[in-house]
N, C-alpha and C positions, 0 to 999 in steps of 0.2 A: 650901816649894813652889818658891821661886826657883831652887834648885839643880837642879830637875828640868828646867829649860828649857835646851836646848842652842841652837846657832845656828839649827837648823831642827828642826821636829817636825811630825808628820803625825797630828793627832787626828781622830777621827770620819770619816776617809776622804775629806773634801772640802775641807780647808784646810791650807795650809802656814803655820806660824808662824815668822816671822823675828824674831830678837832685837832689842828696842828699845834702841838706843844713841844716839838722837837728841840727848839732853842730857848725854851722858857726857863730852864734851870741854869744857874751860872756854871760856866765851864772854865777850867784852868787854861785850856787852849782849844779853840774851835778846830775840829778836824775838817779836812776838805769835804765839801758837800758831795754826797753820793746818792745814787738812785736805788739803794737796797731796800730791804723789807721794811725798815722803820720809816723811810721816806714814802714808800709806796702806800702804806696804810693811811697816811694823812695828805697824800698828794693833791687830791681834788679840793680839799679845803685850802691847802696852801696856795693853789693857783687862783681860786676865786678871790681870796683875800690879798693876794700879792700882785695880780696882773689886772690893771684897769680894764674894765669892759670885757672881761674874759669870756663871759657867756655870749656877748654880742659878737666878739671876734669869731667864736665858733660858728654862729649863725651866718656870718659874712662869708666865711670859708666855704661852708656847705652850699650857700646860695650861688656863689661865684662858680664853683665847680659844676653844680647842677645846670647852670645856664650855659656853660661852655662845652660840656661833653655830650656825645651822641649816645646811641644805644650800645649796650655792653661795654661800658668804659672800664679801663684798667687804671686804678688809682692807688698810689702808694702814700702812706703816711710814715715819714722817716723820723724816728724819735717819737713813736706813737704813745709812749708812757701807758696810762691806764685805759687808753682806747676811746676817750671822749669824742674826738673828732671823727673817727671811723664809725662809731655807733650812730652819731648824728647823720653822717653821710649815707650810711646804709638805709636809714629810714627815709632820707630825702631822695635817694636814687633808686629805691626798690623797684619802681616801675620801669627802670632802664636796664635791669639785670646786670648790675655792676660786679666786677671782681675787685675786691678791696684787699690790700695787703698792708699789714702793720709791722714795721721793723723797729726793734729797740735792742739796745745792748743789755738791758736789765732783765734778768729772768723773773724776779718778783713782779715787775711791771707787766710783763707779758702774761704771766699767770693770772694776774688780777684782771687784765683786759679780756682774757679768754673767758674767765668766769662771768664777767659782765655781759659779754656777747651771748653766752649760753642763757643767762637769765632773761635777756631781751629777745631770745629766739632768733638771733641774727647770725648764727654760726655758718650758715650755708653761703653767705656772701663774703665772709672775712677769713683770711688766713693770717697767722702770726709767725714771724721769723726773728730769731736772734741774730743781730749783726752790729758790729762796731763800725760806725760811719767814718771813723778815721782810716779804716781799711778799704781797699778797692771794692766797689759795689757793682754787681751785675744785676740788671733788672730786665723784665720783659718790656717790649715796646709799650709805652704808657700814654694815657690821656692827661694825667695830672700827677704831679708830685707835690706833697705838702710837707713843709718843715715849720712846724708851729713851736717857736721858742726852742729850737734844737740846733740850728746852725751855729749859734753863739757858743755852744759847748764843744764844737769841733775845733781842733787845733788850727789856728790860722794858716799854717803851712799846708794843710790838707784841703782847705775850703774850695779853692779854685778848681782843683782836680775833681772834687765831688760834684760841684755845680756844673762843670763842663760835661761830666759823664751823664748827669741828669738831662742836660740839654740834648745830647746826642741820642738818649734813650726815649725822648718824647716823640710822639707822632706829630705830624704837621698840625698846627693850631693847638697843640697841647700846652699846658701851663705849669709853671712852678710858682707856688705860693710860699712866701717866707713871712714869718712874724718874728721880730727880733727886738731885744732891748738895744737902744742906740745911745750914742754920745753926740751931743750938739757940737758945732764948730767952736762956739764961743765959750770960754772957760767960766765966765760969770753965769751964763745961762745954764751950763752944765751943773754948777753948784746949786743954782736955784731950782732946777728941775729935780735934782736928787732930793733936796729938802722937801719939795712939794710931794714927791713920791713917798718919802718917809711919812709925811702927814697922811697920805692916803692909807698907808699900812697901819698907822696909829688909829685912824678912824675905824678900821676893820678889826681892831682888838689886839694888835701886836704891841708889845711893850718896847721901850727903847733898848732894853737888854736883848730881846729877841731880834730886833732889827740889826743891832750891832754884831751879834754873834753870827747871824746868818750872812751878813755882809762879809765878815772875815772868812767864813767857810767857803764862800763863792769867789773870793778874790782872785785865785789863780785857776779857777775852773770855768767861769763864765767870762768870756772876752768879747765885748761888744764892738761893733764898727760904727762909724758915722753913717748918716743917711747916704751921702754921696759915695762912700766906699761900698755900701751894699748895692747901689744902683750901678756903679762902675763894674763891680764884680759880675753882675748879671749881664751887663753889656759885653764885657770881655769874653764871656762864655757863650755868646751867640744871641742873646735876647736883645733885639734891636731897639725896642721902645719900652723898657721896664717902667713900671709906674708904682706910686705909693697909694694904696687904697685905704690906709688907716694911719692915724697919728694921734698919740696922746703923750705930750711931754717927751719922756725918754723911752717910748715904745712906738714901733711902727710896723706896718704890714706892707709887703712888696709883692708885686706880681710881674712875671715875665711870660710872654707867649711866643712860642716857636713859630716863626713865619714860614 
């Protein structure tokens, strides 16, 4: 799959992918990973080449939400980055007249997402807001919240408060969808999964240097939980029967529905 990516590619008609070379040159010391302008420009390529089944996960999220919500749903994407999930949802839900809201802390990400929505002619359905999810969050009563690879970047001390707030902001039968990097219980499996994951990244064109430098940059920024820790978090916050809808080695998707 890595060899299929040139410097630029135009998939699905509404986004341009720029090759991720952010960690290709040797660094004296890798800085903490951030979501600024440099990351924004290559983010779509970074995700497709770094997250197994990324496109399929997007389709799964859109299909799950579309099957659960009624007419005129309110859906938030928390940590929306370049807007991929909301653009897909807007297309999938257009006959239900949705109100979609994308929140992200990064201004460059929001600007990029807004431009993509304009290019796709989807601006009437989507609004964009800057917000740090470590801070208290107030939302309208909602039919669905999506956190696609974003809860793992929230400080652990703040996660339960956030998820609890989301539960109380959901309408009855509303859902919370999480996709997270995870840690297996067994240390041997953890090392095995990590090595297999790095093999996945190598197949997609990342060098050992890029893998190592990005790992160092993310070390204190991305803090994953175990599968049971994610499910227990959802349960403590009110979701009585949370489930796992996706799993690939050290990545998983979770869903909770408000009864």
